[in-house]
C-alpha positions as CSV (number, residue, x, y, z in Angstrom):
1,M,0.0,0.0,0.0
2,S,1.3,3.5,-0.8
3,K,1.9,6.1,1.8
4,P,-0.7,8.9,1.8
5,V,0.6,12.4,0.9
6,S,-1.0,15.7,1.0
7,A,-1.8,17.5,-2.3
8,L,1.3,19.8,-2.3
9,E,3.4,18.0,0.4
10,G,3.6,21.0,2.7
11,A,4.1,23.8,0.2
12,S,4.5,27.3,1.8
13,Y,5.2,30.9,0.9
14,Q,6.0,33.9,2.9
15,G,4.8,37.3,1.6
16,F,2.9,39.9,3.5
17,A,0.9,36.9,4.8
18,K,2.1,33.3,5.2
19,V,0.5,30.7,3.0
20,E,1.0,27.0,4.0
21,E,-0.5,23.8,3.0
22,V,-1.6,22.1,6.2
23,G,-0.9,18.5,5.2
24,L,-3.0,15.5,5.7
25,R,-6.3,16.2,7.5
26,G,-9.1,13.8,8.1
27,M,-12.4,15.1,6.6
28,I,-15.8,13.5,6.6
29,T,-18.8,14.7,4.7
30,I,-22.0,14.0,6.7
31,R,-25.3,14.5,5.0
32,G,-28.8,14.2,6.6
33,D,-31.3,16.1,8.7
34,L,-29.1,18.5,10.7
35,K,-31.9,19.3,13.1
36,S,-32.6,15.6,14.1
37,A,-31.6,14.2,17.4
38,G,-29.7,11.4,15.6
39,M,-27.5,13.9,13.7
40,K,-26.7,15.8,17.0
41,K,-25.7,12.5,18.5
42,A,-23.6,11.5,15.5
43,A,-21.8,14.9,15.5
44,A,-21.0,14.5,19.2
45,A,-19.9,10.9,18.7
46,A,-17.6,11.8,15.8
47,T,-16.2,15.2,17.0
48,G,-17.3,15.9,20.5
49,L,-18.9,19.1,19.1
50,D,-22.4,20.3,18.7
51,V,-24.0,20.7,15.2
52,P,-23.1,24.3,14.1
53,G,-25.7,26.7,12.9
54,Q,-25.9,28.1,9.4
55,R,-22.5,29.5,8.2
56,E,-20.9,28.5,11.5
57,V,-17.9,26.2,12.4
58,K,-17.3,24.7,15.8
59,L,-13.6,24.3,16.7
60,D,-11.6,22.4,19.2
61,G,-7.9,22.0,18.5
62,D,-7.4,19.5,15.6
63,T,-11.1,18.8,15.5
64,A,-13.8,21.0,13.8
65,L,-17.3,20.6,12.6
66,A,-18.5,23.0,9.8
67,W,-21.9,23.8,8.4
68,M,-21.6,23.4,4.6
69,S,-25.3,23.5,3.6
70,S,-28.8,22.9,5.0
71,D,-28.2,19.1,5.0
72,E,-24.4,18.9,5.1
73,L,-21.6,19.0,7.6
74,L,-17.8,18.7,7.2
75,A,-16.1,17.0,10.1
76,M,-12.4,17.6,10.4
77,V,-10.4,15.2,12.6
78,P,-6.9,13.7,12.8
79,Y,-6.2,11.8,9.5
80,A,-5.5,8.5,11.2
81,E,-8.9,8.5,13.0
82,V,-11.3,8.9,10.1
83,D,-12.4,5.3,10.0
84,D,-13.1,5.2,13.7
85,R,-15.0,8.5,13.5
86,I,-17.2,7.2,10.6
87,A,-17.9,4.0,12.6
88,A,-19.2,6.3,15.4
89,I,-21.4,8.2,13.0
90,D,-22.8,4.9,11.6
91,K,-23.5,3.7,15.0
92,A,-25.3,6.9,16.0
93,L,-27.4,7.1,12.8
94,K,-28.2,3.4,12.4
95,G,-31.5,3.0,10.7
96,K,-31.7,6.6,9.7
97,H,-31.3,8.2,6.2
98,Y,-27.8,9.8,6.0
99,L,-24.5,9.7,4.3
100,A,-21.0,9.7,5.9
101,V,-18.1,9.5,3.6
102,N,-14.3,9.9,3.9
103,V,-13.3,12.8,1.7
104,S,-9.8,13.3,3.2
105,D,-7.9,12.5,0.1
106,A,-10.2,14.6,-2.1
107,R,-9.6,17.9,-0.3
108,A,-6.6,20.2,0.5
109,I,-6.4,22.7,3.3
110,F,-4.3,25.9,3.5
111,R,-3.5,28.1,6.4
112,L,-3.1,31.9,6.0
113,S,-1.4,33.7,8.9
114,G,-0.1,37.1,9.6
115,G,-1.7,40.5,9.9
116,N,-2.7,40.7,6.3
117,A,-4.3,37.3,5.9
118,R,-7.7,38.8,5.6
119,E,-6.6,41.0,2.7
120,V,-5.4,37.9,0.8
121,I,-8.9,36.4,1.0
122,A,-10.6,39.8,0.3
123,K,-8.8,40.0,-3.0
124,L,-10.0,36.6,-4.1
125,S,-13.5,36.2,-2.8
126,P,-16.7,38.3,-2.7
127,V,-16.8,38.3,1.1
128,D,-16.5,41.2,3.5
129,M,-13.4,40.1,5.4
130,S,-13.4,42.9,8.0
131,S,-13.3,41.4,11.5
132,D,-16.7,43.0,12.3
133,A,-18.3,41.1,9.5
134,F,-16.3,37.8,9.6
135,G,-14.9,36.3,12.7
136,L,-14.2,33.2,14.8
137,G,-17.0,30.7,14.5
138,Q,-18.1,31.7,11.0
139,I,-17.5,29.9,7.7
140,R,-18.1,31.0,4.1
141,R,-18.5,28.6,1.2
142,T,-18.0,30.6,-1.9
143,R,-15.7,31.0,-5.0
144,M,-12.1,31.8,-4.8
145,A,-11.3,33.3,-8.2
146,Q,-12.6,30.5,-10.4
147,V,-13.0,27.5,-8.0
148,P,-15.2,26.6,-5.1
149,A,-13.6,26.9,-1.6
150,A,-14.6,27.3,2.0
151,F,-12.8,29.3,4.7
152,W,-13.0,30.2,8.4
153,V,-10.9,31.8,11.1
154,D,-9.3,29.5,13.6
155,E,-8.6,30.1,17.3
156,T,-5.2,31.6,16.5
157,G,-6.7,34.1,14.1
158,A,-5.3,32.3,11.0
159,I,-7.6,31.7,8.1
160,M,-8.1,28.1,7.0
161,V,-9.1,27.4,3.4
162,V,-10.4,24.1,2.1
163,C,-10.7,23.3,-1.6
164,F,-10.8,20.3,-3.9
165,R,-7.4,18.5,-4.1
166,S,-7.6,18.7,-7.9
167,V,-7.3,22.5,-7.8
168,A,-4.8,22.6,-4.9
169,Q,-1.9,24.0,-7.0
170,Y,-4.2,26.6,-8.5
171,V,-5.5,27.7,-5.1
172,F,-2.0,27.8,-3.7
173,D,-0.8,29.9,-6.6
174,L,-3.8,32.3,-6.1
175,L,-3.1,32.7,-2.4
176,K,0.6,33.1,-3.1
177,G,0.0,35.8,-5.8
178,A,-2.5,37.6,-3.5
179,A,0.1,37.6,-0.7
180,E,3.1,38.8,-2.6
181,N,5.0,41.7,-1.0
182,G,4.2,45.0,-2.6
183,N,0.8,43.6,-3.7
184,Q,-1.3,45.0,-0.9
185,V,-4.3,47.0,-1.8
186,G,-4.9,48.4,1.7
187,Y,-8.4,47.0,1.9
188,L,-8.3,46.4,5.7
189,N,-5.8,49.0,6.8
């Protein structure tokens, strides 16, 4: 069996914000009735977190649970624990209509850090990135230039970006270009 590797094997760039590929991260798409008691039990069993509200993300260290749509969550857990977490979801939702699938190797995650990280995203997505409009506990699922992406602010103030693995190099290049020194537009200053 081959050894799993992340999409860009830890690529990073330091401009006026730092762009880093996070590496392997366990990700589980969970679809079903988000308001049901079973889904709340499954979310707790898989992540220890409550089901987030619309456009929210719950965070606890290496574990997160994000609202992706009215019937979809994205659970993020340590890569090696995905199978056990899916088993916990299956047990909690036995007999119910749902879907829980490992999407870890189909996604890539980037971390933007530094005082200008919000400006990087503001240049690429139609989202108000001011701290008054977008803060901890919120997630946006939108377009980043020409591809779908989702992003949120973590507990450290860094911005996490998730995209499809097939466009990871494109997204890294977008983030890198938007973070190049001398390329600030002063949006958030």
